[in-house]
FIFI-783511 format. One line per 10 residues: their letters; for each residue x, y, z of C-alpha. Coordinates in steps of 0.2 Angstrom, whole numbers. Example, Ala and Ser with C-alpha at 12.3 -4.5 7.8 and 13.67 -1.06 7.14 Angstrom:
// residues 2
as> 62 -22 39  68 -5 36
END
This chain:
// residues 675
mrstskyalw> 101 4 222  92 6 206  90 23 197  72 29 198  76 43 186  80 31 173  65 21 178  54 36 176  59 38 158  58 20 154
avlftammlt> 41 19 163  35 29 148  46 20 136  44 3 142  26 5 143  26 7 125  39 -6 123  30 -19 133  13 -21 126  5 -14 111
svvqlpteis> -12 -6 112  -20 -21 106  -19 -27 123  -34 -23 134  -29 -12 149  -30 -22 164  -33 -16 182  -17 -20 191  -14 -16 209  3 -22 217
eeiepsetts> 13 -17 232  21 -1 229  40 -1 228  48 15 236  60 24 224  78 26 229  89 41 229  100 43 213  111 55 204  113 58 185
rqpaaggvaa> 128 59 174  132 73 162  124 73 145  133 65 131  134 70 113  126 60 98  108 63 100  96 48 103  108 34 99  121 41 111
ecegltfedm> 109 44 125  99 28 124  112 15 119  116 3 132  102 8 144  90 -5 150  72 -5 154  75 -4 172  88 10 169  73 21 164
fnythaifdi> 59 18 176  53 10 192  38 -1 190  26 -9 202  23 -24 191  28 -29 173  24 -43 161  35 -48 146  29 -60 133  42 -66 120
videdwdsaq> 37 -78 105  52 -85 95  49 -84 77  50 -100 66  67 -95 59  74 -95 77  83 -79 73  70 -66 79  55 -65 91  40 -55 94
vsavawingt> 39 -45 111  25 -38 120  25 -30 137  15 -20 149  21 -11 165  10 -3 179  17 11 189  7 15 205  7 27 219  22 38 222
lsdqvrtdle> 31 28 209  20 38 196  26 54 204  44 49 202  41 45 183  33 63 181  47 71 191  61 63 182  54 66 165  51 85 169
dlfgeagvpg> 68 87 177  76 82 160  68 98 152  75 108 166  92 101 164  91 104 146  86 123 148  69 121 141  58 136 146  47 130 160
ggngylssde> 57 114 163  62 110 181  48 120 189  39 105 197  26 105 184  24 93 168  17 103 154  7 98 138  21 106 128  34 94 137
yqaiesiaae> 23 79 135  20 81 117  38 85 113  43 67 117  32 58 105  42 58 89  58 51 96  52 37 108  53 22 96  71 28 91
cveqtnprvg> 77 28 108  70 11 112  78 4 97  95 8 105  92 0 122  99 -16 128  86 -30 131  99 -40 141  94 -56 133  106 -69 125
frttaggghr> 101 -84 114  115 -95 108  118 -113 104  128 -123 117  138 -137 108  148 -144 122  139 -138 137  128 -124 144  133 -106 140  137 -95 155
ggngvdwyna> 146 -80 148  163 -75 155  177 -63 150  177 -59 132  160 -68 129  145 -57 127  129 -67 127  118 -51 126  115 -54 107  96 -48 106
twtnteenpl> 93 -31 98  78 -21 94  71 -19 76  62 -4 71  57 -4 53  41 -1 42  38 -20 42  42 -22 60  39 -6 69  41 -3 88
tieefnlmpq> 25 4 95  24 13 112  8 18 121  4 25 138  -10 29 150  -12 43 162  5 51 161  -5 67 161  -22 63 169  -37 72 162
nhvdakpcdq> -46 84 174  -31 84 186  -37 94 201  -22 105 201  -20 108 182  -17 126 177  -11 136 162  8 135 159  18 149 167  31 149 152
sansncieip> 24 144 135  21 152 118  6 140 116  -10 148 123  -17 130 125  -3 124 136  -8 116 152  3 110 166  1 98 181  12 96 197
vepvtpgrdc> 23 81 196  19 78 214  2 80 223  -2 98 228  -20 97 234  -22 86 250  -33 71 251  -25 62 236  -35 46 232  -24 32 226
dttveladec> -37 19 224  -31 11 207  -46 -1 206  -57 13 199  -56 26 185  -53 42 194  -45 59 188  -30 56 199  -11 55 197  -8 39 206
rivvwlngtf> -6 27 191  3 26 174  2 11 162  15 8 148  14 -4 133  27 -9 121  27 -21 105  42 -24 95  54 -37 87  70 -44 94
efngmtlgga> 84 -50 82  96 -63 89  113 -58 81  124 -74 79  112 -85 89  117 -99 77  135 -94 77  134 -94 58  121 -105 49  103 -111 52
ydgsdftvam> 98 -118 68  101 -137 68  91 -143 83  106 -144 94  106 -138 112  105 -120 116  105 -108 131  93 -93 134  101 -81 146  96 -64 154
ntsnmtnadl> 103 -52 166  89 -49 178  97 -36 189  85 -23 195  70 -32 189  57 -35 203  39 -42 202  42 -45 184  34 -60 174  42 -66 158
avtypalegl> 36 -80 146  45 -87 131  36 -98 118  47 -108 106  44 -115 89  38 -133 87  52 -144 91  49 -162 96  56 -166 114  61 -148 118
rvgmfeecdg> 63 -146 137  72 -136 150  87 -147 153  94 -136 167  89 -119 175  101 -109 185  100 -92 194  117 -85 196  120 -71 208  136 -61 213
rmidqennsn> 144 -53 199  147 -35 200  138 -24 187  147 -11 177  135 3 181  140 13 166  135 1 152  129 -14 161  140 -25 151  152 -33 163
qgsqvyvgtc> 151 -52 162  163 -56 176  172 -72 177  166 -88 168  152 -97 178  152 -115 175  136 -126 174  130 -131 191  141 -120 201  130 -105 203
tsdntitqes> 125 -98 220  109 -88 222  95 -82 234  82 -91 224  72 -76 220  68 -82 202  55 -96 200  51 -105 183  40 -118 176  37 -125 158
rlvsidgetr> 22 -130 149  16 -137 133  4 -127 122  -4 -130 106  -4 -116 93  -11 -118 75  -11 -137 78  8 -137 83  14 -142 100  26 -129 107
lrveahveyd> 35 -127 123  32 -111 134  44 -107 148  38 -95 162  48 -86 175  44 -74 189  58 -63 194  62 -53 211  77 -43 215  83 -36 231
mdiwptgqdm> 86 -17 227  98 -16 242  111 -27 235  114 -16 219  126 -17 210  127 -35 213  121 -44 198  108 -57 195  107 -68 180  97 -83 174
ffdmtteppe> 101 -97 162  90 -109 153  99 -124 146  87 -131 133  89 -148 125  79 -161 115  88 -176 124  76 -187 133  77 -186 152  84 -200 162
vdnppqwtas> 67 -203 170  52 -200 159  36 -205 167  19 -202 159  8 -188 165  -5 -191 178  -22 -183 182  -22 -173 199  -35 -172 212  -40 -155 205
apadgnilpi> -45 -162 189  -64 -164 185  -70 -182 188  -75 -192 173  -92 -187 167  -92 -169 174  -97 -154 165  -84 -142 157  -94 -125 155  -92 -114 140
addgmaqfls> -100 -97 135  -111 -96 120  -106 -79 112  -94 -85 99  -77 -93 100  -74 -95 119  -61 -103 130  -67 -118 141  -50 -124 147  -35 -112 151
tsqmsswatd> -17 -116 153  -17 -113 171  -31 -126 173  -21 -138 163  -7 -136 175  -18 -140 190  -27 -154 182  -12 -164 176  6 -166 181  22 -173 173
dvgaplmvcw> 40 -175 178  46 -164 164  34 -149 165  15 -145 163  8 -157 150  -4 -152 136  -22 -156 138  -30 -163 122  -49 -164 119  -59 -171 104
gaeswsmtsn> -76 -176 99  -85 -159 96  -82 -156 77  -98 -145 75  -92 -134 90  -76 -130 80  -63 -133 94  -46 -124 93  -31 -122 104  -18 -108 107
seglsadapa> -5 -103 120  -19 -98 132  -29 -114 131  -44 -123 123  -58 -114 115  -74 -119 105  -89 -111 97  -106 -117 103  -118 -119 88  -134 -109 89
gedsvaitch> -148 -119 98  -136 -131 106  -133 -132 124  -120 -147 126  -109 -160 117  -99 -175 123  -80 -174 122  -65 -184 127  -49 -177 135  -32 -183 140
amdssgqtte> -15 -175 145  0 -178 135  19 -174 138  33 -169 127  37 -187 122  19 -191 117  14 -201 133  -3 -198 139  -15 -200 154  -30 -212 153
nrsytlqvpl> -45 -204 144  -59 -195 153  -76 -191 146  -84 -174 149  -99 -164 144  -95 -147 136  -110 -136 140  -117 -119 140  -121 -116 158  -132 -100 157
ratastssss> -138 -86 146  -137 -68 151  -145 -52 147  -142 -34 154  -149 -17 155  -145 -1 164  -153 13 174  -145 29 180  -137 21 195  -136 2 192
atvvmtpttg> -134 -12 180  -147 -26 180  -141 -43 174  -153 -58 171  -145 -75 171  -155 -91 166  -146 -108 168  -148 -121 154  -156 -138 157  -145 -151 166
mpsmdavvtl> -134 -138 175  -132 -141 194  -136 -127 207  -123 -114 205  -115 -99 215  -112 -84 204  -104 -67 205  -107 -53 192  -93 -41 189  -94 -25 178
vqdnaqtssn> -78 -22 169  -70 -7 160  -52 -5 155  -48 4 171  -62 0 183  -72 -15 189  -86 -18 203  -94 -34 208  -110 -40 216  -112 -52 231
svslngettv> -113 -71 227  -130 -77 222  -137 -94 220  -143 -99 202  -157 -112 203  -167 -104 189  -169 -87 181  -160 -75 193  -159 -55 193  -143 -46 200
nvdlsalspg> -142 -27 202  -124 -20 202  -120 -2 207  -113 9 193  -104 22 204  -87 15 202  -87 15 183  -84 29 170  -97 34 157  -97 23 142
pfmvrisatg> -98 4 138  -93 -9 150  -92 -28 150  -101 -41 161  -90 -55 169  -100 -69 176  -91 -82 187  -99 -98 193  -96 -114 203  -106 -129 206
egmagfahty> -105 -148 211  -100 -159 196  -94 -145 185  -77 -136 182  -76 -118 187  -84 -105 175  -78 -87 171  -82 -77 156  -83 -59 151  -98 -55 140
dlgvskssaa> -101 -40 129  -120 -37 132  -121 -20 124  -123 -10 140  -116 7 144  -116 19 159  -124 36 154  -114 51 157  -121 64 169  -122 81 161
ptmevwgdpd> -109 94 167  -114 110 176  -109 128 177  -113 144 185  -110 163 181  -103 174 194  -110 191 195  -102 208 199  -87 210 201  -82 194 191
sfwdgedyfi> -94 197 176  -94 216 170  -94 228 156  -78 237 150  -84 249 137  -94 238 124  -84 223 129  -92 211 142  -82 199 153  -90 184 160
kgpwydsdgd> -84 171 172  -89 156 184  -86 139 190  -90 122 182  -91 104 187  -92 87 179  -96 73 191  -89 60 179  -72 68 177  -74 71 159
svtisatnnd> -66 86 149  -78 99 143  -81 113 131  -91 128 133  -100 138 119  -110 154 120  -123 164 110  -129 182 113  -147 186 107  -146 170 97
nvwgdvitpt> -130 175 88  -113 165 91  -104 174 104  -85 171 106  -75 155 102  -78 138 110  -67 136 125  -60 121 134  -59 127 152  -44 124 163
gqtwqmensg> -44 123 182  -61 124 191  -67 140 182  -71 146 165  -71 164 157  -75 172 141  -76 189 134  -83 198 119  -91 213 113  -110 217 116
ipgastntii> -122 220 102  -120 238 98  -135 249 104  -144 233 111  -155 236 126  -152 219 132  -139 205 129  -145 188 133  -130 177 134  -134 158 134
lticdtwgec> -119 147 139  -119 128 135  -107 116 143  -105 99 135  -94 84 140  -86 71 128  -101 60 128  -112 74 121  -121 77 138  -125 96 139
tsvtheagat> -132 109 151  -136 127 146  -137 143 158  -144 160 153  -136 176 159  -144 193 157  -129 205 154  -141 221 151  -139 235 139  -123 238 129
psnepstppp> -115 253 136  -108 268 126  -90 268 119  -83 276 135  -73 263 144  -75 260 163  -63 253 175  -66 235 179  -69 231 197  -56 221 207
tsdssseegg> -58 202 206  -65 192 220  -56 178 229  -66 165 219  -57 171 203  -41 163 209  -47 146 210  -37 133 199  -38 115 195  -51 104 187
glpgfgmfaa> -53 101 168  -38 96 158  -39 92 139  -35 75 133  -18 72 127  -12 60 113  -3 44 117  14 46 125  30 38 121  40 45 136
lgaialaglg> 56 37 131  60 51 119  62 63 133  80 56 136  85 62 119  75 78 119  84 83 135  101 77 129  102 66 145  105 47 145
rrhqe> 104 42 163  112 26 170  115 18 186  124 27 200  129 21 217
END
């Protein structure tokens, strides 16, 4: 069974490791994977290198879904890697639990108390990238003169290592490790930092809402990104790559619901000669390096839980091969290993038929819709795969005839830029395989299907869509999109100018995008996300002042207290004046209550305190409280506090981007698989 404590650490680490912050945070909801029981080994000496060396991504955290994208550099000796992992439901509890436990095991004050603190959170940041640098990517990339490479005793095909330099830095980012405005946030029990906040690693307040489709102040989800560079030590076995056959291998044990893609440099005729999933070797649980006996090409046995396909893509005018795999693994069979091998070759296949159009492809003369807000995609790689087929892999779709529309291609598909004032242009397309064979040509009309505007009110967004001349009747759906939330309208019919209102309650304050999807007879499907310059306004936070016995004089000092609330879940600050003079420091309240104290104005017959609460969007509310005359210097005994003064939870200050991996080194613990 896989170690969830390692996953938790890696959840943080891999998050950064996987996909840099340049990637927009997508909303991802996948079936939750229940964590398994695990034990940990004793800490080893040697700092980050000793504690992280040999660990894998899956040794550190249990994710719900992960995506890895690897682009091999032109020199064939390195690759650019981006990744993103989603950790939903109770798996996010496991991440926080394991991370916080490391501090307890290391004897850090407050560690191991069931609460993850801002002190602990921030302590990890400086060493995350260093830890990732030491981990084992479990990828091998070697030439295979004389046959496919399958490891074996004394042969190590794990030759990929991470690079972390000023020129090629590792970047790690996370979302929601410490959610803002956690309902059970409270001041730290043990910290010299007066601003320290801690949250429970597992839910305390009943009624937990784990709807990860919307942006809520909950603890049900974490997202981790990583960007970095692989180096393939000895890939060429000494000397530059000469175009001979090679094998890409990866140990995929403990990987489940993971998508991997590898894009190769331009190389004529490159294809997957053979793919094999090989199951059955026993994993060395300490360092994961046991290769087992030699596996010979064509002799692997497997449960067929890895699927793969290849496709041609055009990048910067070069035709390149992209190989994609989806990996599943049955956690109950650990430590039984699972490996995959791609034997790559430029040798022509024995059978090489030309590509063919499929029934899913638009008929000759149909419309290919495209948005008109700059360079926009009109044909994706997934559409290419469904529109044409080939016996070697998904062929490349090539289109021409729209020079004024600046057509370009990349690994995601074909794009163009509609000139101002133009609605359509004629183009010609065909599909091409790796040997240059093509389908017959088809003529299409590249056309802007509609133009859209949007506005907002306090509760809804209004989107107006106007079809262009020549478009058929369309069925359309409008979706409002933020990084962490989205909400859609019902389907509407577009036969002329059409207005759609979409409720804003599921979105957070701030800007959002408008995605329009449309289908119609005689046209390919259309889907585009527009930036129409619209935002949801923030509702101003509110606050109250409790009277006696929670607000009282103690000599010439006045103590004041009360509850606060922000319907949008924003963090807030509170400032105060007394008779128009600044009174006390600006505070960031914790939990569901706030409190301030300061001296009254000496000898004043009245102290008029005006409190102002503001959210991060600048929306504010003011409350006036009459404290009365300033007493003499004789102190009085403050009355006992009411039950309301014990309320906790609510606001939590925002924290900087996390790189959780560092926790391993900080705690002096490197965890690995245990049975």
